[in-house]
TIRO-831238 format. One record per residue: chain; residue number from 1; x, y, z of N, C-alpha, C, O in turn. Coordinates in steps of 0.02 Angstrom, whole numbers, plus 50000, padded with zeros to 5 digits. Atoms other than C-alpha are relative to their C-alpha. Example, Ala and Ser with C-alpha at 12.3 -4.5 7.8 and 13.67 -1.06 7.14 Angstrom:
cadena	num	n_x	n_y	n_z	ca_x	ca_y	ca_z	c_x	c_y	c_z	o_x	o_y	o_z
A	1	50045	49941	50000	50615	49775	50390	50045	50060	50000	50097	50059	50033
A	2	49958	49941	49997	50684	49947	50357	49961	50055	50037	49986	50110	50045
END
This chain:
cadena	num	n_x	n_y	n_z	ca_x	ca_y	ca_z	c_x	c_y	c_z	o_x	o_y	o_z
A	1	49941	50019	49994	49619	50331	48042	50000	49920	49983	49958	49881	50006
A	2	49998	50072	50020	49670	50164	47967	50059	49964	50021	50113	49993	50014
A	3	49953	50037	49974	49777	50028	48042	50071	49995	49962	50127	50004	49984
A	4	49928	50011	50040	49899	49995	47905	50028	50057	49967	50089	50061	49961
A	5	49987	49942	50026	49902	50157	47824	50035	50048	50051	50078	50087	50030
A	6	49990	49953	49958	49928	50249	47991	50046	49969	50043	50054	50003	50094
A	7	49972	50044	49958	50041	50115	48074	50066	50046	50043	50073	50046	50105
A	8	49951	49953	49980	50189	50234	48100	49982	50050	50043	50019	50062	50091
A	9	50030	49958	49953	50082	50363	48180	49980	49971	50068	49992	49996	50123
A	10	50026	50023	49942	50000	50249	48293	50056	49973	50054	50047	49967	50114
A	11	49944	50040	49954	50167	50167	48358	50030	50077	50031	50052	50082	50089
A	12	49969	49927	49947	50226	50365	48401	49953	50012	50043	49974	50028	50099
A	13	50051	49989	49953	50058	50387	48483	50004	49945	50070	49987	49957	50128
A	14	50008	50047	49934	50077	50234	48595	50075	50013	50041	50080	50012	50103
A	15	49941	49989	49956	50265	50270	48632	49994	50069	50035	50018	50075	50092
A	16	50019	49937	49956	50210	50454	48680	49968	49994	50057	49986	50017	50112
A	17	50040	50010	49931	50073	50398	48790	50032	49962	50056	50027	49977	50115
A	18	49974	50041	49948	50165	50268	48873	50056	50040	50042	50059	50038	50103
A	19	49954	49959	49955	50308	50383	48922	49955	50058	50049	49986	50098	50085
A	20	50047	49953	49961	50158	50488	49009	49973	49959	50063	49959	49990	50115
A	21	50031	50029	49945	50092	50349	49122	50027	49924	50011	50003	49887	50054
A	22	49965	50057	49988	50214	50196	49095	49957	49937	49998	49973	49884	50025
A	23	50046	50073	50010	50068	50070	49051	49951	50008	49946	49937	50064	49926
A	24	50060	50002	50036	49932	50027	48937	49944	49954	50041	49957	49925	50094
A	25	50054	50040	49971	49771	49940	48982	49974	49951	49945	49953	49971	49891
A	26	50024	50050	50062	49726	49775	48884	49929	49966	50033	49926	49935	50086
A	27	50074	50027	49982	49537	49725	48897	49988	49943	49973	49995	49935	49912
A	28	50016	50061	50032	49488	49555	48881	49936	49963	50039	49902	49993	50080
A	29	50052	50043	49956	49363	49418	48949	50044	49952	50035	50098	49932	50014
A	30	49977	50057	49958	49396	49295	49090	49975	49945	49968	49944	49945	49915
A	31	50014	50074	50027	49374	49111	49072	49916	49993	50016	49888	49945	49989
A	32	50053	50001	49984	49196	49148	49146	49954	50049	49948	49894	50059	49952
A	33	50033	49948	50039	49159	49273	49012	49991	50077	50014	49965	50121	49980
A	34	50007	49931	49965	49173	49421	49123	50054	50051	49963	50104	50030	49935
A	35	49946	49950	50032	49267	49580	49057	50049	50011	50057	50029	50012	50115
A	36	49942	49995	49957	49429	49604	49143	50054	50047	49962	50065	50042	49901
A	37	49950	49948	50027	49564	49744	49116	50063	49993	50034	50061	49994	50096
A	38	49947	50016	49969	49743	49714	49148	50053	50065	49975	50049	50088	49918
A	39	49952	49949	50013	49885	49850	49151	50059	49965	49984	50078	49916	50016
A	40	49943	50036	50022	50037	49809	49052	50056	50062	49993	50049	50115	49963
A	41	49941	49947	50006	50207	49903	49075	50049	49978	49945	50099	50013	49936
A	42	49950	50019	50037	50298	49810	48947	49982	49983	49924	50013	49944	49889
A	43	50021	50003	50077	50204	49827	48775	50048	50025	49958	50082	50073	49974
A	44	49959	49976	50054	50300	49843	48620	49971	49989	49941	49946	49934	49932
A	45	50039	49999	50065	50228	49877	48448	50057	49999	49941	50099	50042	49933
A	46	49945	50011	50052	50332	49809	48301	49988	50038	49933	49943	50079	49938
A	47	50013	49973	50070	50329	49871	48116	49952	49968	49961	49934	49996	49909
A	48	50044	50042	50052	50211	49736	48042	49936	49993	50040	49908	49938	50040
A	49	50069	49997	49964	50053	49781	48150	49987	49937	50040	49937	49902	50038
A	50	50009	50051	49946	50097	49657	48286	50043	50032	50061	50077	50082	50054
A	51	49962	49973	49945	50172	49682	48459	50005	49936	50040	49986	49880	50021
A	52	49986	50049	49952	50224	49587	48616	49991	50035	50068	49998	50096	50070
A	53	49983	49980	49939	50218	49608	48795	50041	49947	50050	50031	49887	50038
A	54	49972	50052	49948	50320	49516	48938	49950	49987	50044	49916	50026	50077
A	55	50056	50017	49950	50213	49409	49028	50035	49965	50056	50067	49914	50049
A	56	49969	50031	49936	50270	49377	49208	49936	50009	50047	49914	49963	50082
A	57	50047	49991	49938	50131	49458	49314	49927	49988	49983	49886	49969	50025
A	58	50085	50015	50008	49960	49444	49225	49979	49929	50008	50009	49879	49987
A	59	50030	50067	49994	49855	49308	49271	49931	49981	49959	49920	49928	49931
A	60	50069	50014	50031	49675	49330	49202	50018	50002	49922	49995	49955	49891
A	61	49979	49987	50066	49750	49391	49023	50025	49937	49974	49991	49915	49927
A	62	49980	50059	50031	49850	49232	48985	49944	49951	49998	49934	49920	49946
A	63	50060	50044	50008	49696	49129	49029	49953	50004	49948	49922	49956	49924
A	64	50053	49985	50036	49590	49212	48921	50026	49978	49927	49984	49973	49882
A	65	49966	50003	50072	49718	49175	48764	49974	49933	49969	49968	49927	49908
A	66	50021	50057	50036	49655	49001	48740	49932	49995	49974	49923	49967	49921
A	67	50064	50006	50031	49472	49017	48719	49963	50069	49972	49921	50065	49926
A	68	50022	49939	50028	49433	49210	48693	50057	50043	50001	50072	50077	50050
A	69	49934	49968	50012	49589	49285	48626	49988	50076	49969	50039	50106	49953
A	70	50006	49942	50015	49509	49449	48573	50019	50053	50051	50001	50044	50109
A	71	49979	49940	49953	49582	49614	48655	49997	50067	49978	49999	50086	49920
A	72	49995	49917	50018	49579	49798	48664	50054	50028	50037	50057	50019	50098
A	73	49940	49976	49964	49733	49881	48708	49983	50081	50005	49971	50107	49951
A	74	50016	49931	49989	49698	50067	48773	50069	50031	50033	50102	50007	50079
A	75	49941	49962	49997	49838	50194	48772	49973	50072	50008	49939	50097	49964
A	76	50021	49921	49982	49806	50379	48854	50056	50033	50016	50100	50010	50052
A	77	49942	49950	49986	49921	50523	48856	49969	50038	50062	49920	50075	50059
A	78	50028	49973	49939	49899	50573	49038	50049	50057	50020	50053	50071	50080
A	79	49948	49937	49986	50030	50721	49033	49950	50060	50023	49902	50075	49988
A	80	50042	49932	49996	49950	50880	49116	50009	50046	49958	49960	50079	49940
A	81	49985	49949	50045	50029	50989	49006	49971	49993	49930	49956	50041	49895
A	82	50030	50007	50062	49961	50908	48854	49922	50009	49994	49894	50027	49943
A	83	50065	49977	49982	49785	50926	48927	49993	50070	49999	49961	50100	49956
A	84	50001	49927	49994	49808	51099	48982	50001	50042	49942	49963	50089	49929
A	85	49990	49951	50063	49887	51156	48813	49917	49988	49960	49884	50032	49932
A	86	50057	50016	50046	49735	51076	48732	49933	50040	50022	49892	50062	49982
A	87	50054	49960	49966	49611	51161	48849	50007	50072	49978	49958	50101	49954
A	88	49987	49932	50026	49686	51330	48806	50000	50024	49939	49983	50081	49924
A	89	50004	49988	50068	49706	51309	48626	49927	49986	49974	49913	50008	49918
A	90	50067	50025	50012	49518	51235	48623	50011	49929	49954	49967	49910	49916
A	91	49995	50071	50055	49579	51069	48527	50064	49974	50019	50110	50006	50044
A	92	49935	50045	49994	49706	50926	48535	50037	50002	49928	50004	50006	49876
A	93	49962	50005	50056	49843	50922	48408	50003	49927	49972	50000	49910	49913
A	94	49998	50076	50002	49857	50732	48437	49945	49978	50040	49922	50010	50087
A	95	50062	50032	49961	49718	50621	48495	50033	49973	50068	50089	49948	50075
A	96	49986	50012	49930	49715	50593	48682	50016	49928	50010	50051	49908	50056
A	97	49997	50073	49986	49710	50417	48668	49986	49952	49946	49946	49975	49905
A	98	50020	50048	50054	49695	50262	48547	49983	49934	50028	50001	49919	50084
A	99	50018	50071	49976	49628	50086	48561	50013	49965	49928	49991	49982	49873
A	100	49981	50051	50038	49702	49944	48469	49956	49936	50007	49945	49912	50062
A	101	50034	50060	49998	49603	49798	48431	50032	49932	49973	50052	49933	49914
A	102	49966	50061	50034	49675	49622	48398	49985	49938	50042	49938	49926	50079
A	103	50020	50073	49963	49701	49446	48460	50070	49980	50025	50124	49983	49995
A	104	49941	50036	49958	49817	49368	48592	50033	49952	49959	49997	49916	49924
A	105	49983	50058	50035	49932	49253	48512	50049	49958	50044	50041	49965	50104
A	106	49964	50049	49957	50063	49122	48579	50046	50036	50057	50070	50093	50052
A	107	49944	49987	49946	50170	49129	48740	50063	49967	49973	50065	49913	49944
A	108	49949	50045	50028	50342	49094	48701	50066	50040	50034	50060	50097	50055
A	109	49933	49970	49981	50533	49132	48756	50010	50068	49955	50002	50071	49894
A	110	49984	49940	50026	50577	49314	48728	50077	49989	49956	50116	49946	49975
A	111	49951	49999	50044	50715	49342	48591	50051	50045	50036	50032	50080	50083
A	112	49950	49953	49981	50882	49435	48624	49978	50073	49985	49989	50119	50024
A	113	50025	49934	50036	50811	49580	48527	49940	50025	50040	49930	50085	50048
A	114	50071	49970	49960	50642	49590	48630	50028	50010	50081	49994	50043	50121
A	115	49978	49987	49930	50755	49584	48800	50046	50055	49984	50077	50073	50034
A	116	49944	49938	50016	50868	49725	48727	49947	50061	50002	49958	50112	50034
A	117	50043	49948	49997	50714	49828	48694	49971	50016	50068	49957	50074	50084
A	118	50022	49985	49941	50651	49802	48866	50056	50045	50048	50049	50095	50084
A	119	49929	49965	49953	50830	49843	48945	49999	50078	49976	50005	50123	50018
A	120	49999	49933	50015	50824	50000	48844	49954	50047	50028	49970	50102	50051
A	121	50055	49962	49972	50654	50056	48898	50018	50002	50071	50003	50056	50095
A	122	50001	49990	49929	50696	50028	49081	50072	50018	50019	50086	50012	50078
A	123	49930	49978	49987	50878	50084	49077	50008	50064	50051	50058	50065	50087
A	124	50008	49947	49962	50838	50248	49170	50005	49982	50075	50039	50014	50116
A	125	49993	50023	49938	50804	50140	49324	50039	49941	50020	50034	49911	50073
A	126	49967	50071	50000	50916	49995	49291	50049	49990	50074	50073	49937	50093
A	127	49941	50001	49944	51030	50043	49450	49965	49984	50061	49996	49973	50113
A	128	50040	50010	49942	50882	50016	49567	49984	49931	50025	49989	49886	49984
A	129	50025	50069	49976	50826	49866	49666	49934	49982	49981	49917	49924	49971
A	130	50068	50013	50037	50652	49889	49606	50004	49977	49935	49966	49931	49920
A	131	49987	50015	50066	50707	49873	49433	50016	49926	49994	49984	49891	49954
A	132	49981	50064	50001	50787	49711	49461	49940	49943	50024	49932	49886	50002
A	133	50044	50047	49968	50648	49640	49565	49943	50002	49938	49926	49949	49912
A	134	50065	49998	50050	50503	49700	49434	50037	49962	49933	50020	49904	49919
A	135	49979	50024	50073	50605	49670	49257	50056	49971	50004	50090	49976	49953
A	136	49920	50033	50005	50768	49573	49307	49989	49932	49961	50028	49917	49916
A	137	49993	50050	50032	50700	49407	49256	49937	49977	49949	49908	49923	49952
A	138	50055	50001	50049	50568	49437	49109	50039	49966	49942	50088	49986	49910
A	139	49963	50053	50053	50604	49288	48995	49940	49982	49953	49954	49964	49896
A	140	50062	50018	50044	50423	49254	48921	49971	50064	49977	49969	50116	50011
A	141	50039	49957	50022	50327	49351	48798	49942	49978	49967	49940	49921	49944
A	142	50064	50025	50031	50151	49350	48728	49982	50052	49935	49970	50112	49937
A	143	50015	49972	50063	50121	49387	48547	49934	50040	49985	49886	50008	50008
A	144	50064	49954	50017	49975	49521	48490	50007	50017	49929	50057	50042	49903
A	145	50008	49976	50080	49914	49546	48309	49940	50040	49995	49886	50022	50018
A	146	50051	49948	49996	49814	49698	48274	49965	50000	49931	49993	49985	49878
A	147	50041	49992	50064	49676	49723	48147	49952	50056	49994	49914	50063	49946
A	148	50033	49930	50003	49598	49892	48195	50019	50042	50057	50035	50020	50112
A	149	49995	49955	49961	49619	50049	48270	49956	50050	50004	49927	50070	49954
A	150	50056	49947	49980	49509	50178	48358	50028	50052	50034	50051	50039	50089
A	151	49977	49953	49960	49565	50347	48407	49955	50025	50048	49895	50020	50035
A	152	50050	49973	49948	49488	50427	48564	49974	50062	49970	50018	50102	49952
A	153	50022	49936	50027	49382	50571	48497	49954	50027	50061	49914	49996	50096
A	154	50040	49959	49947	49315	50702	48611	49963	50058	49963	49984	50113	49982
A	155	50030	49968	50043	49199	50795	48486	50037	50063	49975	50087	50048	49942
A	156	49970	49944	50023	49256	50973	48443	50081	49998	50021	50120	50018	49978
A	157	49943	49997	49971	49415	50955	48545	50043	49952	49958	50104	49960	49962
A	158	49948	50047	50050	49488	50813	48415	49987	50014	49931	50014	49979	49888
A	159	50013	49993	50064	49422	50883	48266	50062	50010	49950	50057	49987	49893
A	160	49934	49994	50032	49603	50931	48203	50055	49950	50022	50113	49958	50001
A	161	49959	50037	49968	49684	50795	48296	50034	49952	49947	49998	49928	49903
A	162	49971	50052	50040	49808	50681	48205	50027	49934	50042	50053	49887	50013
END
C-alpha cells in the first residue's frame, strides 16, 4: 500500500474504523524520550495527505510537538461482526487496521469548516449534556502531515485484504 496512490482508500479505512471504536491512538515520545500513546477522538483526514485533531485534552502529545514531532497514528476496526465474518471466511476483505506515520505540525485556531466537520461527526449526541461538556468548546487544532502508511497484516488472513 502506498500513501499517495491509496489515500482515498486509507481515508475510507480510517472512517470505517473510527465508527467502530470512536478513537485512534497516536504514539509519540514524551519530553524525556519515553514512548507514550494518546487516544484521540477528533482526528480528521484531509484530501492532501494531511489531517488535524482538536487539541483540548491531550497533555504529553502537544509537548512532544516541539522536540520530537514524529508520530504514528493507529486505527483498528473493532467491530465484532467484522472479525467474526473474517474468521468464518478465513480471511479479511479489508485490513483490520492501519498505521499512518507522520509529523505533528503547528497548533492553531480551528477554522469554521473544521468546526463544522466536528459538529457533523458528533451530531448524533448533540442533544446530550456530555456532548457539550466534551466537545462544546473545541477551538484549537493540531495539524498532521503524513508520509507513510502501513496496513496491519495478519498472515494468511490478510492475503486478499485491501
